[in-house]
N, C-alpha and C positions, 0 to 999 in steps of 0.2 A: 419576504425571505431575503436574507443576506448570506453570502458565502465568504468564508475566510480561509485562505490557504496558509497553513502553519508549517514553518520550518522547525524540525525537531533535532537536527544535528546531521553530521556527515560521517560516513564510515567507508572502509575500503573492503573490496572483495576482489578475488583473482579475476583478471580480465578474461582469461580463457574460459573460466567457468561461466562468466556472465554472457559470453557470446557463443558458446557451444562449438559447433563445427566450423565456424567462420575463422579463417586464418588471421593471425595477429597482424599481418601486413595490411589487412583491410580494417579491422576493428580499432587498431591503435590510432587511426585518423579521427575516430569518433570520440574516444576517451583515452587520452594518453596515459599509459601505465608508468608506475615508478620503477626503480631498479629491481624490485621484487615482483614485477608483473601485476601489481595491485593497482586498481583504479578507484577513484573517489566517486561515491554515490551519495545522493541526497536521501533523506527520509522525511517525507511530508505527510501531514495529516490534513484533513478538511473539516472545518467547523461550519455547521449549518445553524443559522440563527433565525428562528421563526416564532413570532408571537411569544417572546420571552422564554422559548423552549430551545435548548441547545443540544444538538446532536453532533458528536465527534466521530469521525471516521478514521480508524486506526490510531495507534498511540506511540509509534516509534519504538525504539529499543529499550527505553527506560534507563534507570541508573542503579538498580539494585544488585546487579551481578558483581562478582569479585573482579579485581583488576586483571587477573589472568584471562578471564573471558574477554574483557574489552580489549586486551592486548592483541587478541587474534584479529580484531576488526578495526583497529586503529581509529577509534571514535575520536572525532575532532570537530572543531568549529565552536562558535560562541552560542549557538542556538540550542534550545531545549523546548520540549512541549510546554512546560510550565511557564517559561519565559515568554513564549509566543502567545499563550493565553493571557498572561499579565499585560502584555502590550495592548490587548483589546479590552483591558479592565475586567477580565474574567478570571476565575480561579477554578481549580478542579471540582470544588464543591458545587459549582454552578451547572455542571454538565448533567443533563437528564438521561441521555442515551449515549452509549459507546457502541458503535457498529464496527465489528472486526471483519475485514474482508477475508482474512484467514488468520491462522494462529501461529504462523512462523514468528520467530523471536523479534525480527526487525519491524513487525507490524503490530504485535501484541505485547511486547515486553513492557511497555509503559502502562499497561492496564493494571499492573500490580506493583505495589511498592513495599519496601521493608520498613517496618516500624519496630525498633529494637530487634527482637529475633522473630517477629511475626510477619507473615506475608498477608497483606490485606489489599482490597481494591483501592487503586489510586483515586478513583472517582466514587466517593462514598455514597452519593445520592443517585447514582446512575443505574439504569438497566443496561446489562451487557448483552449484545445481540450477536449470535452466530447461527449456524443451522445444524440440525441434528446429525446429518450425514458427515459433515466436515468435523464436527466434534468427535464422533466415534472414530473417525480416521486419525485424529490427532492424539487421542488418549491411548491408542495402541499403535504407535508409529512404526512404519516400515523402516528397515535399516538405512535406506537412502535419505529419509527425512528425519531420522531420529535426532540429529544434532540441531534441527530447526524447531522442533516441537519440544519445548522445555516445560517440564511438569510444573515448575515454579511460576510459569506464566499462565498456566491453564487451570489446574485444580483449585487454586484459591478462588477463582471466579465462581465455580460450582459451590464450593463450601460456603461462600458468602451469602448464597440465596439470591444473588442479583442476576443470575444467568437467565436469558430468555432465548426462545427459538424463533428466528425470523420465518422459518418454514411452517411453523405450527401455531404461532400466536399472531396478534394483531400489530404488525409493524407497518406504519403508514407514512413514515417520514419521506420516503422516496421509493422508486422502483429499483430493482437490481437485476443484473444479468449473471447467470450461473455459468461457470466454465470449469473444466476438469483436467486440462492439460498440465498446468503448473502443480496443482494439488487437487485433491478431491473437493468439489463443490465450493470453489472460491467464488466470492460475490463481488461484483463490480457495481457500485452505486451509479444510478442513472438519474440525474436531477434536472428538473425543469425549473429555470429561474430567469425571470425577465425575458421570457419568450426564447430562451436559448437552452439547448440541451447539453449538459455537461456529463461526462463519464469519467469517474475516477478509476483509471485502468489498472491500478494495482500491479501485479506481476504478470498479467497477460502481455503487456507492453511496457516494461519498466522504464524505458527511455525512448526518445525520438529515434535513436539509432536502432531500436528493435522493431521498427515498423516493417522492414523487409521480411518476407515470410521465413526465410532461412535463418534469420537472426533470432535464435531461441536459446535460452539459458540451459546449461547443463544441469541446473537444479530441477528442471521440470521433470515430473515423473512420467509423463506421457507426451514426449515432444511432437509426435505426429498429430496427436489430438490438438496440441497447442497450435500447430500450423493451420489445421482446419478451422479452429476457433478464431484465430487471427484473421484468416481470409474472410470468413463470414462477418465477423465484427467490423472489420475495416470497410467492407462493402456497404454495410448499413451506415457506418459513420460518414462515409463519403456522400451517400445519397441524402442523409439527413443533416449534413453540415454540423455534426456533433463536434463539440470541443473536448478534446482528450486532455485530461489532467495527469501529468506524469509524476509518479510518486518518487522515483529514484533518479531521474535525470539531474545531474548537478548544475546544469545551465539552463535547460529549457523547461519551463513550467507547464505550458500547454500549447496545443496546435490543433488545426483542422487538417483533414486529409482530402485528397482528390484522386480521381482516376487519371492515368497517363498511359503512354505506350509501354512504360516499364512496369505497369501494375499500379497499385495504390501507393502514393508517395505523400510526404508532408506538403501541406499547402501554406496557410498563414501560421506563423509562429508568434505567440503572445507571451507577455508577462500576464499573470493572472489578474492583476489590478487593471490592466488595459481592457480586458474583455468582460470582467465581472462588474458591469455598470448597467 
């Protein structure tokens, strides 16, 4: 098995929304905002290469939306999902499975592309994996998440016939952890590779700065549940020396955590290429 961390682009989100109740005087030291209080965030995907079988975890924001949409999020940088795949000598048609941690637009937008006026799967040969509870949550979104669950990212997957259910069918590429604080039944891939345990932490812990328990995004639908889930997860991660892969941290790709007098804190910080050997 080989793992590849893919950069799919950078975007901006409001710093206050990303750090919730934490005062700006504290969080601005972690991710300096611009004059509009917007902070830069990464969008990363993870590619698993095993026996000529490729599984892609999350797809970034994609490129099919209108300019007005992208102007809200200041999409920038030279990277895209397709460019990152091409650097590895892969193309979208090589992907056998697309595993979506959840269906928010910055994680699932690249799952669908526009061909002329048609919306079709960007990975034509892939099975797309979600779970039934999260799917049902996403297709009838609550007002808080409606702007994150875009029908053009979701319904074409079903209409293509490529949709699969990780909770009902045989998904064997890796284990995953279910959490409910950020959104209903988000899935965190847990992958054993070269005797190391990697967890793609998605939006449970979007950056290394979100490891402290109180640092919870305003986007989370159940922040107190997020806090409890983070506590339990980080305790297991510290005990097991898990390597956390950050999807949104613009600078830090992964780290381990440890127990301290101040609670659980970051331990070793790595570039993914340094630890994925």
